N, C-alpha and C positions, 0 to 999 in steps of 0.2 A: 603935078600932084604934090601936096605938102606932106612932109613926114609926120607921123602920129606924135602926139605929145608924150614926153617921157613918163613912165609909170612909177619911177622911183619915189617922187614925193608922195604919191597916193599910197604906195605900199608902206612908206615910213609913217605917214599919218594914221593909217589903219592899224599898224602895229602899236603905235603909241597909244591910241584910244583903247585897244584891247588890253595892253599892259596896265594902263591906268584903271580900267574897270576891274581887272583881277586884283590889283593892289587895293582898291577901295573896298571890295568884298572881303578881302583878307583882313583888313583893319577892322571893318565892322564886326565880323564874326569873332575875331580875336578879343575885342573889347567886350562883346556880349558874353562870351564864354568866361572871361576873367571875372566879370561882375557876378555871374552865377556861381563860380567856384569860390569866390570870396564870401558870398552869402552862406554857402554850404560849410565852409571852413569855420566861420564864426558862430559856432554853436557851443552850448554848455551840455555836459554829460550828466545824466541822472541815473541812479541805480535804485530800483524799487526794493524796499526791504521786505515786502510781503511776497511778491511773486518772482523775485530775482531777475527781473527784466531790466535791460539797459536801454535807455532812450535818450534823445537829444532835443533840446529846445533852443530858441534864439538867445543871443547874448543879452544879458541884463536881467535874466530870470533867476531868482533865487530859489523858488520852489516850483514844482511842476506836478501835474496829475499824471499818474501812470496810465498809458493808453490801454493797458490790458486789464488792470484790476481796479483802477480808480483811486489808489492810495496816493496821498500827497507826500512828495519826497523832497528833501533838500538836495542842492547840487553837490556833486563830488568836488572836493578840493584836493589838489595834489601838492 
């Protein structure tokens, strides 16, 4: 009767595949979250002079309509 083949290479291969899968998921979700956070961070702040509401719009916008009262406002400059 022949001895069974060693399981060490199979265990190593399975661990490597599992570690590679976890690493790939980590990289994917990290990049996705970073893109979302960068988009959220790149906004311009507006202050409505009529209803005193503060709201934000995308970068590159010089004027924006207040979502609450409809007043057109210029962007805040610090």
